[in-house]
C-alpha positions as CSV (number, residue, x, y, z in Angstrom):
1,X,85.4,123.5,117.1
2,X,87.5,122.4,113.9
3,X,85.9,122.2,110.8
4,X,87.2,121.3,107.1
5,X,86.5,124.8,105.7
6,X,88.9,124.3,102.6
7,X,86.4,125.6,100.3
8,X,86.9,126.8,97.0
9,X,86.5,130.7,96.3
10,X,85.5,132.6,93.3
11,X,85.7,136.5,92.9
12,X,86.2,136.8,96.3
13,X,82.9,134.1,97.6
14,X,82.5,130.7,98.5
15,X,81.8,128.9,95.5
16,X,80.5,125.5,97.1
17,X,79.4,125.6,100.7
18,X,79.2,121.7,100.8
19,X,81.9,121.3,103.2
20,X,80.2,124.5,105.3
21,X,76.7,123.1,105.0
22,X,77.4,119.4,106.4
23,X,78.9,120.9,109.6
24,X,75.7,122.8,110.5
25,X,73.8,120.2,112.2
26,X,76.7,120.3,114.7
27,X,77.3,123.7,115.2
28,X,73.3,124.5,115.4
29,X,73.1,121.8,117.8
30,X,75.9,123.2,120.2
31,X,74.0,127.0,120.3
32,X,71.0,125.4,121.2
33,X,72.7,124.2,124.1
34,X,74.2,127.3,124.9
35,X,77.7,127.1,123.9
36,X,79.7,129.7,122.7
37,X,81.6,128.2,119.7
38,X,85.0,129.1,118.3
39,X,85.5,127.2,114.7
40,X,88.6,127.0,113.7
41,X,89.7,125.7,110.0
42,X,92.1,126.2,107.1
43,X,92.3,127.6,103.8
44,X,94.5,126.7,100.9
45,X,98.1,126.7,101.5
46,X,99.5,129.6,102.8
47,X,103.3,129.3,104.3
48,X,102.9,129.8,107.9
49,X,102.4,133.2,107.8
50,X,99.4,135.8,106.9
51,X,98.3,136.0,103.2
52,X,95.1,138.0,102.5
53,X,94.7,135.8,99.5
54,X,93.5,132.8,102.1
55,X,91.5,134.8,104.4
56,X,88.7,133.3,106.0
57,X,86.6,136.4,105.9
58,X,84.6,134.9,102.9
59,X,84.1,131.5,104.8
60,X,82.8,133.2,107.8
61,X,80.5,135.5,105.6
62,X,78.8,132.5,104.1
63,X,78.6,130.8,107.9
64,X,76.7,134.4,108.9
65,X,73.8,134.2,105.9
66,X,73.7,130.0,106.6
67,X,73.2,130.2,110.5
68,X,70.8,134.3,110.1
69,X,73.7,134.8,112.8
70,X,77.0,137.4,112.7
71,X,79.7,135.2,112.8
72,X,82.6,137.7,113.3
73,X,86.3,137.0,112.0
74,X,88.8,137.3,114.5
75,X,91.9,139.1,113.2
76,X,94.5,136.3,114.1
77,X,94.5,132.6,115.3
78,X,96.2,132.8,118.6
79,X,97.2,135.7,121.1
80,X,96.0,138.7,123.2
81,X,93.3,140.0,120.4
82,X,91.8,136.8,120.2
83,X,91.5,136.5,123.9
84,X,89.4,139.3,124.2
85,X,87.2,138.5,121.4
86,X,86.6,135.1,123.0
87,X,86.2,136.4,126.9
88,X,83.0,138.7,125.0
89,X,81.4,135.6,123.8
90,X,77.8,135.1,125.1
91,X,76.1,131.4,124.8
92,X,75.2,130.7,121.2
93,X,77.7,133.2,119.9
94,X,80.1,132.0,117.0
95,X,84.0,133.6,116.3
96,X,85.9,132.3,113.6
97,X,89.1,132.3,113.9
98,X,91.4,133.2,110.9
99,X,93.0,130.8,108.9
100,X,95.3,128.1,111.3
101,X,97.7,128.1,108.3
102,X,98.8,131.5,109.0
103,X,100.8,130.0,111.9
104,X,103.7,128.0,111.1
105,X,102.8,125.5,114.2
106,X,99.5,124.3,112.7
107,X,101.3,122.1,110.1
108,X,104.2,121.1,112.3
109,X,101.9,120.0,115.4
110,X,103.6,122.4,117.8
111,X,103.1,121.6,121.0
112,X,102.9,125.2,122.3
113,X,100.8,126.4,119.5
114,X,98.7,123.6,120.5
115,X,98.2,124.7,123.8
116,X,97.7,128.3,123.0
117,X,95.1,127.0,120.4
118,X,93.4,125.1,123.6
119,X,93.2,127.3,125.9
120,X,90.5,129.2,124.2
121,X,88.1,126.7,125.1
122,X,86.7,124.6,127.6
123,X,85.8,121.5,125.1
124,X,87.0,120.4,121.7
125,X,84.8,119.3,118.9
126,X,86.5,117.5,115.7
127,X,84.0,118.3,112.7
128,X,86.8,117.8,109.8
129,X,87.2,114.5,108.6
130,X,88.4,115.9,105.6
131,X,91.6,117.2,107.6
132,X,91.9,114.1,109.9
133,X,94.3,112.6,107.9
134,X,96.5,115.2,109.1
135,X,98.7,115.2,112.2
136,X,98.1,118.9,112.5
137,X,98.3,121.0,116.0
138,X,94.5,121.9,115.6
139,X,93.7,118.0,114.3
140,X,95.7,116.1,117.2
141,X,96.8,118.6,119.9
142,X,93.2,119.5,121.7
143,X,92.5,116.1,122.3
144,X,95.6,116.0,124.3
145,X,94.7,118.6,126.6
146,X,90.8,119.2,126.6
147,X,87.6,117.2,126.9
148,X,87.1,115.9,123.2
149,X,84.3,114.6,121.0
150,X,83.7,113.8,117.4
151,X,81.1,115.8,115.4
152,X,77.9,114.3,113.6
153,X,79.5,114.6,110.5
154,X,83.0,112.9,111.5
155,X,80.9,110.1,113.1
156,X,79.0,109.6,110.3
157,X,81.7,109.4,108.0
158,X,83.7,107.0,110.1
159,X,80.4,104.6,110.7
160,X,79.8,104.9,106.8
161,X,83.4,104.3,105.4
162,X,83.5,101.2,108.3
163,X,80.5,99.8,106.7
164,X,82.7,99.3,103.2
165,X,85.4,98.0,104.7
166,X,83.4,95.1,106.2
167,X,81.2,94.7,103.2
168,X,78.3,93.5,104.6
169,X,76.2,93.6,101.4
170,X,77.3,92.2,98.2
171,X,77.6,92.4,95.5
172,X,79.6,95.2,96.3
173,X,81.1,97.5,93.5
174,X,84.0,100.1,93.6
175,X,84.4,102.3,90.6
176,X,87.5,104.2,90.9
177,X,88.5,107.4,88.2
178,X,91.3,109.8,88.2
179,X,94.4,110.3,86.7
180,X,96.9,108.3,88.4
181,X,96.9,104.7,89.5
182,X,99.7,106.0,91.8
183,X,97.5,107.9,93.9
184,X,94.9,104.9,94.3
185,X,97.1,101.9,94.9
186,X,96.4,101.3,98.2
187,X,93.2,102.0,97.8
188,X,92.9,99.6,94.8
189,X,94.9,96.9,96.6
190,X,92.6,97.0,99.7
191,X,89.4,97.2,98.2
192,X,90.2,94.1,95.9
193,X,89.7,91.3,98.5
194,X,86.2,93.0,99.5
195,X,84.6,94.0,96.1
196,X,82.9,91.5,93.7
197,X,84.0,94.2,91.0
198,X,86.2,97.2,90.5
199,X,85.4,99.4,87.7
200,X,88.6,101.4,86.4
201,X,87.7,104.8,84.4
202,X,89.6,107.9,83.8
203,X,93.1,107.9,82.2
204,X,94.2,105.4,84.6
205,X,93.0,103.2,82.4
206,X,95.1,103.7,80.1
207,X,98.0,102.8,81.7
208,X,96.4,99.5,82.2
209,X,95.6,99.4,78.5
210,X,99.3,99.7,77.9
211,X,100.3,97.0,80.1
212,X,97.9,95.0,78.2
213,X,100.0,96.1,75.0
214,X,97.5,97.7,73.7
215,X,97.8,101.0,71.6
216,X,96.7,104.5,73.4
217,X,97.8,107.4,71.3
218,X,98.6,110.4,73.1
219,X,96.8,109.3,76.3
220,X,98.1,110.0,79.7
221,X,100.0,106.9,80.7
222,X,102.4,106.5,84.2
223,X,105.2,104.3,82.1
224,X,106.7,104.2,85.8
225,X,103.5,102.1,86.9
226,X,103.0,99.9,83.9
227,X,104.8,96.6,85.7
228,X,102.2,97.4,88.7
229,X,99.5,97.6,86.3
230,X,100.7,94.1,85.0
231,X,100.8,92.9,88.7
232,X,97.0,94.1,89.4
233,X,95.6,92.6,86.4
234,X,97.6,89.2,87.0
235,X,96.4,88.9,90.7
236,X,92.9,90.5,90.6
237,X,91.2,88.0,88.7
238,X,88.3,88.6,87.1
239,X,87.5,91.5,89.7
240,X,89.0,94.7,87.9
241,X,86.7,95.7,84.8
242,X,88.3,98.1,82.2
243,X,86.7,100.1,79.8
244,X,85.2,98.9,76.7
245,X,86.3,101.6,74.6
246,X,87.0,105.6,75.0
247,X,85.9,108.9,74.0
248,X,88.7,110.2,72.0
249,X,89.8,113.3,70.5
250,X,93.5,114.7,68.9
251,X,93.4,117.3,71.7
252,X,91.1,119.0,74.7
253,X,91.1,122.3,72.1
254,X,89.6,120.0,69.3
255,X,87.0,118.4,71.6
256,X,84.6,118.8,68.9
257,X,86.2,116.2,66.2
258,X,85.5,113.8,69.5
259,X,84.8,110.0,68.7
260,X,84.4,107.1,70.2
261,X,86.4,103.6,69.6
262,X,87.1,99.8,71.2
263,X,90.1,99.9,73.4
264,X,92.0,98.4,70.7
265,X,91.2,100.7,67.9
266,X,93.0,103.8,69.4
267,X,94.8,105.6,66.7
268,X,98.2,107.3,67.2
269,X,97.9,110.9,67.7
270,X,94.3,111.1,69.4
271,X,94.0,110.6,73.1
272,X,91.4,109.1,75.4
273,X,89.4,111.7,77.3
274,X,86.2,109.9,78.5
275,X,84.6,106.1,79.0
276,X,82.7,105.6,75.6
277,X,78.6,104.8,75.6
278,X,79.4,101.2,75.2
279,X,81.3,101.1,78.6
280,X,78.7,103.5,80.3
281,X,76.2,101.2,79.6
282,X,78.3,98.0,80.9
283,X,79.2,100.0,84.0
284,X,75.3,101.1,85.0
285,X,74.3,97.5,84.3
286,X,77.1,96.5,87.0
287,X,76.0,99.1,89.4
288,X,72.4,98.4,89.1
289,X,73.0,94.7,90.4
290,X,74.9,96.1,93.4
291,X,74.3,95.8,97.1
292,X,77.1,98.7,98.3
293,X,78.9,100.8,96.0
294,X,81.7,102.9,96.5
295,X,82.8,106.0,93.9
296,X,85.9,108.0,93.6
297,X,87.2,109.7,90.8
298,X,85.9,110.7,87.4
299,X,85.8,108.9,84.5
300,X,87.2,111.3,82.3
301,X,88.0,115.1,81.7
302,X,84.6,116.3,83.0
303,X,85.5,119.9,83.1
304,X,85.2,119.6,79.4
305,X,82.2,118.8,77.6
306,X,81.1,116.3,76.0
307,X,83.9,114.4,77.9
308,X,81.5,114.9,81.1
309,X,79.2,112.2,79.7
310,X,80.7,109.2,81.5
311,X,81.4,111.1,84.9
312,X,77.4,112.0,84.7
313,X,76.5,108.3,83.6
314,X,78.2,107.1,86.6
315,X,76.5,109.7,88.9
316,X,72.7,108.8,87.4
317,X,73.7,104.7,87.9
318,X,74.2,105.7,91.2
319,X,71.1,107.1,92.2
320,X,69.1,104.5,90.2
321,X,71.0,102.2,92.1
322,X,70.1,103.6,95.6
323,X,66.6,103.2,94.4
324,X,66.8,99.8,94.3
325,X,68.2,99.8,97.8
326,X,72.1,99.9,97.4
327,X,74.2,101.5,100.0
328,X,75.7,104.3,97.4
329,X,79.0,105.9,99.0
330,X,80.6,108.9,96.9
331,X,84.4,109.4,98.2
332,X,85.2,113.1,98.1
333,X,87.4,115.1,95.7
334,X,86.5,115.3,91.8
335,X,83.2,113.3,92.2
336,X,81.6,115.4,94.8
337,X,81.5,118.0,92.2
338,X,80.1,115.5,89.6
339,X,77.0,114.9,92.2
340,X,76.5,118.3,93.3
341,X,72.6,118.5,93.3
342,X,71.8,114.5,94.1
343,X,73.7,114.2,97.4
344,X,70.0,113.9,98.9
345,X,69.7,110.9,96.3
346,X,73.0,109.0,97.6
347,X,73.6,107.5,101.1
348,X,76.6,109.4,101.7
349,X,78.8,111.5,100.0
350,X,82.1,111.9,101.8
351,X,83.9,115.5,102.5
352,X,87.1,114.3,102.6
353,X,88.7,112.8,99.5
354,X,92.4,112.0,100.8
355,X,90.8,111.2,104.6
356,X,88.2,108.9,103.0
357,X,91.1,106.8,100.7
358,X,93.2,106.5,103.5
359,X,90.6,105.2,105.9
360,X,89.8,102.7,102.9
361,X,93.5,101.7,102.7
362,X,93.1,100.8,106.6
363,X,95.3,103.4,107.7
364,X,94.8,104.9,110.8
365,X,93.7,108.7,110.6
366,X,95.6,110.9,113.6
367,X,92.1,112.9,113.6
368,X,89.9,109.9,114.6
369,X,92.9,108.4,116.6
370,X,92.9,111.0,118.8
371,X,89.2,111.2,119.7
372,X,89.0,106.9,120.0
373,X,89.7,107.4,123.7
374,X,87.8,110.4,124.5
């Protein structure tokens, strides 16, 4: 079973186990049905060779705690030692493989590595939506060789994001934040024909402000995307909604000096680090009128208070909208951290930042495509 186990670590332990807990229903169903499960995943970006810093040991330890059952860690990904571990498994047992990316063949989709990996099992389950936009060996290899299926989480991700593409319930409002337009160009273009409003936040808003000829001080701007921003503003009709103002400061180190200004009053030597209270109020009102909401990307530098206020306001507004019956979907990435503790009050929180955006861009995800005829 391929799982997205690329979780953050802190002091040698798992700091956020969302990607593990969301895979538990499928794991537990397999155990209850007497399967012996070989769990495979990756952590970080080791360069195709073993690296103790990226060992799966903390992940295996956390999974053991969550299941109340020992989950031993195999010493390698494939090979004789792993074969003997797998041969000793009884129905209901679990084994975690070492980091898939310790093997160069993983990211290269090497057929020999895919074969060695597939020989460990009788069947394959992909429960790694967050990695399914990669044509890696553990994602696209086993479906060529084994009876295969998508797990419950992967199925829910595809089903929910497909509903957004079909945009059945209107008004449909999307919220996009983050630092750069460049990483969101395709999803903006894909969503604009479908949504009723697209609310912009984060540093990318400053590139739009510059495109409008406004002074943005020392704010982060993608100079090579200004013409693109002009084009998007010109072709979006009235769908593209920009902040009314920003919370600014001379620097993050001088956050205590922050103040709010209108977008046409950003002074030189200052930078925008969050949307202001007027924008928070405006965006909340628009979200509360919506029937379908998709959110990806923070509204500011939410790791540094007080510049977390805009992002938290969006999270609260989504919960309020959900209580009024709206479909509320958070599309992975930093937005997931912003809604920590609120997951059960939202329709869906995607575990795949890059994968969810590529899906909404209309791109084919290799991992999903590999399962479609299985």
